C-alpha positions in Angstrom: 14.8 -4.4 -0.5 12.6 -2.2 1.4 9.5 -3.7 3.6 6.7 -2.0 4.1 4.0 -3.4 5.8 0.3 -2.7 5.6 -1.8 -1.3 7.5 -5.4 -1.7 5.9 -8.6 0.4 8.0 -11.9 -0.5 7.6 -14.9 1.0 9.9 -12.2 2.2 12.4 -10.5 -1.5 12.4 -7.2 -2.7 11.1 -8.4 -6.1 9.1 -6.9 -8.5 6.3 -9.5 -8.6 3.1 -9.4 -11.5 0.6 -9.6 -11.1 -2.6 -11.5 -7.5 -2.5 -12.1 -5.0 -0.8 -15.8 -4.5 -0.3 -15.6 -8.7 1.2 -14.0 -11.2 3.0 -13.1 -8.5 5.3 -11.0 -10.4 8.9 -10.7 -7.8 11.9 -7.2 -7.9 13.2 -7.2 -5.6 16.1 -9.8 -2.6 17.3 -6.5 0.0 17.1 -5.2 0.8 13.6 -2.9 3.5 15.6 -1.8 0.7 18.0 -0.7 -1.8 15.1 1.4 1.4 14.2 3.1 1.9 17.1 4.1 -1.8 17.0 5.3 -1.5 13.7 7.3 1.5 15.0 8.3 -0.7 17.9 9.4 -3.3 15.5 11.8 -1.0 13.7 10.1 -0.8 10.1 11.3 2.4 8.0 7.8 3.3 6.4 4.0 2.3 6.8 1.4 2.0 4.4 -1.9 2.7 5.1 -5.0 1.8 2.7 -8.1 3.6 3.5 -10.6 0.6 2.6 -13.8 3.2 3.1 -12.4 5.8 0.8 -11.4 3.0 -1.8 -14.4 1.7 -2.0 -16.9 4.6 -1.4 -14.4 7.7 -3.2 -14.3 9.7 0.7 -12.1 9.9 3.7 -14.2 8.5 6.1 -11.3 7.0 7.8 -9.7 10.9 8.1 -8.8 12.1 11.5 -8.0 8.3 12.4 -5.1 7.9 10.1 -4.3 11.9 11.9 -3.9 10.1 15.0 -2.0 7.8 13.5 0.8 10.0 11.7 1.0 11.9 14.9 2.2 8.9 16.6 5.1 7.3 15.0 7.9 9.4 13.9 8.6 7.2 10.8 6.7 8.1 6.6 3.3 6.6 6.3 2.1 6.2 2.4 -1.7 6.5 2.6 -3.9 4.7 -0.2 -7.7 5.3 -0.6 -10.2 7.7 -1.8 -8.2 10.6 -3.0 -10.1 10.4 -6.3 -9.4 14.8 -6.4 -6.7 17.7 -6.1 -8.6 18.8 -2.8 -8.4 16.1 -1.8 -4.5 15.0 -2.5 -3.7 19.1 -1.4 -5.7 18.0 2.2 -3.8 14.7 2.7 -0.5 16.0 2.4 -0.4 19.2 3.8 -2.7 18.4 6.6 -2.4 14.7 7.3 1.8 15.3 6.4 2.0 12.0 5.1 5.0 11.3 2.9 3.4 10.3 0.0 -0.2 9.4 -1.4 -0.9 6.4 -3.3 -3.7 6.7 -5.9 -5.2 3.9 -8.2 -8.6 4.9 -9.8 -8.5 8.0 -10.4 -5.2 7.5 -12.2 -7.3 5.5 -14.9 -9.7 7.9 -15.0 -8.0 11.6 -15.4 -4.2 10.9 -15.8 -4.4 15.2 -15.7 -4.7 14.9 -12.0 -1.7 13.3 -11.7 -0.1 15.9 -14.5 -1.2 18.5 -11.2 0.1 17.2 -8.3 3.2 16.3 -9.7 3.9 19.9 -10.8 2.6 20.7 -7.0 4.3 18.5 -5.4 6.5 16.6 -7.2 6.4 13.3 -8.0 8.5 12.0 -5.2 5.1 12.7 -3.3 2.8 10.7 -5.2 2.4 6.9 -5.6 0.6 5.2 -9.0 -1.0 2.1 -7.8 -1.3 -0.3 -10.3 -4.0 -3.7 -9.4 -4.5 -6.8 -11.9 -6.8 -9.0 -12.7 -5.7 -11.0 -16.0 -4.1 -9.0 -16.5 -6.1 -6.0 -17.3 -5.8 -3.0 -14.5 -8.9 -3.4 -11.7 -10.6 0.2 -10.2 -13.3 1.5 -7.8 -11.8 -1.0 -5.0 -10.9 -3.5 -7.6 -14.5 -4.0 -8.5 -14.3 -2.6 -12.7 -12.1 -3.5 -15.0 -10.6 -0.7 -17.2 -9.7 -2.5 -20.1 -5.9 -1.7 -20.0 -2.7 -4.1 -19.7 -0.9 -3.7 -16.8 2.4 -3.0 -18.9 0.5 -0.3 -21.1 -0.9 1.5 -18.0 2.3 1.4 -16.2 4.1 3.2 -19.7 0.9 5.5 -20.0 2.2 6.7 -16.1 5.3 7.1 -16.9 4.8 9.0 -19.7 3.7 12.2 -17.8 6.0 11.7 -15.0 5.2 9.4 -12.7 8.7 7.8 -11.4 7.2 5.5 -8.9 4.3 2.6 -9.0 2.4 -0.2 -6.9 2.0 -3.3 -8.6 -0.2 -6.3 -6.9 -2.0 -9.2 -7.9 -5.6 -8.9 -6.4 -6.4 -12.3 -6.8 -3.6 -12.7 -4.9 -3.9 -10.4 -1.5 -4.6 -12.2 1.2 -4.0 -15.6 -0.1 0.1 -16.1 1.2 0.1 -17.3 -2.6 3.3 -15.9 -4.2 4.1 -12.5 -5.6 3.2 -12.5 -9.2 6.6 -12.8 -10.5 6.5 -12.8 -14.4 4.4 -9.2 -14.3 7.3 -7.5 -12.2 10.1 -9.0 -14.3 7.6 -7.1 -16.9 7.0 -4.1 -15.7 11.0 -3.9 -14.5 12.2 -5.0 -17.6 9.8 -3.1 -19.8 9.6 0.4 -17.8 12.5 2.7 -15.8 10.0 3.0 -13.5 10.9 2.1 -9.4 8.6 -0.6 -8.2 6.9 -1.8 -4.8 5.8 -5.4 -5.3 2.6 -6.0 -3.0 -0.1 -8.9 -2.6 0.9 -12.8 -2.0 4.6 -12.5 0.1 4.3 -15.4 2.3 7.4 -16.0 3.5 11.1 -15.6 3.2 11.4 -17.3 0.6 8.7 -14.9 -1.2 10.6 -12.4 -1.0 13.7 -14.3 -2.2 12.7 -14.7 -5.1 11.5 -11.1 -5.8 15.1 -10.0 -5.0 17.0 -12.7 -7.2 15.3 -10.8 -10.1 17.9 -8.5 -9.4 16.2 -5.6 -10.6 17.4 -2.3 -9.3 13.7 -1.0 -10.4 12.3 -3.5 -7.9 13.4 -1.6 -4.7 10.7 -2.5 -1.9 8.0 -4.8 -1.0 4.3 -4.3 1.2 3.5 -7.5 3.6 0.2 -8.0 5.2 -1.2 -11.0 6.2 2.1 -12.6 6.5 3.1 -9.6 9.4 0.2 -10.6 11.4 0.3 -14.4 11.4 3.6 -14.7 11.7 5.0 -15.7 9.2 8.7 -14.7 8.9 11.1 -14.8 11.8 11.8 -12.6 15.0 7.5 -12.3 15.0 7.2 -13.1 19.5 6.5 -9.4 19.9 2.9 -10.1 18.3 2.3 -13.2 20.1 3.1 -10.6 23.8 1.7 -7.6 22.6 -1.7 -10.4 22.0 -1.9 -10.6 26.1 -1.6 -7.3 26.7 -4.2 -4.2 26.9 -2.3 -1.5 27.1 -1.0 1.2 25.3 2.4 0.8 23.5 5.1 3.5 23.8 7.8 5.0 21.1 10.6 4.0 22.0 13.7 6.3 22.3 15.6 7.3 18.6 
């Protein structure tokens, strides 16, 4: 099970959100770059970045900052938020050098965009995010309902060539209340998609619940608040970092 730490960026800062993108934001760090280096120091194998400003407004407000992050660490970066047209997708992949992009709203409103990205960059460069609220997919920064169930949307994406999705119940995001196990099982059992679980993961017990599903399609998880708030063992480095002001240096590999 691959663990992917999450860096959510709003107004150039590292934040966490609870149940919504535009409200209830709580700042964790002034420097997302510093957080990325810290995750690298802790030996994570990949990082997910969400441009929250982009997710809400539909533009890549934090483009230059994210470019600095991709240059700061030597592990794959997965990026979502504000990628709603082919030109932006192309710019992000070519200029930022991210490993793959995550698309949510645009996959709902413009499936042809997904086809075009897959045709140009292959499906390994693309992940579709399925954000659920009350068995309905939500879009536009979790504001509007798309009137389609997560399973139907997953099947639709699979039919046009998507191979991986990120699934999260947005009511669980930032609440440390556990993943939506039933929905994960439903998606895994009714599609051949690779699935990354996000939202709600609190501790090792939650990870074990996902692993106990024993479904090869569910192969990774994204974790945010639980890492920032030391819900897992071996996180003393966070407490050390809180007392430092100097920049972290990348470990030699």
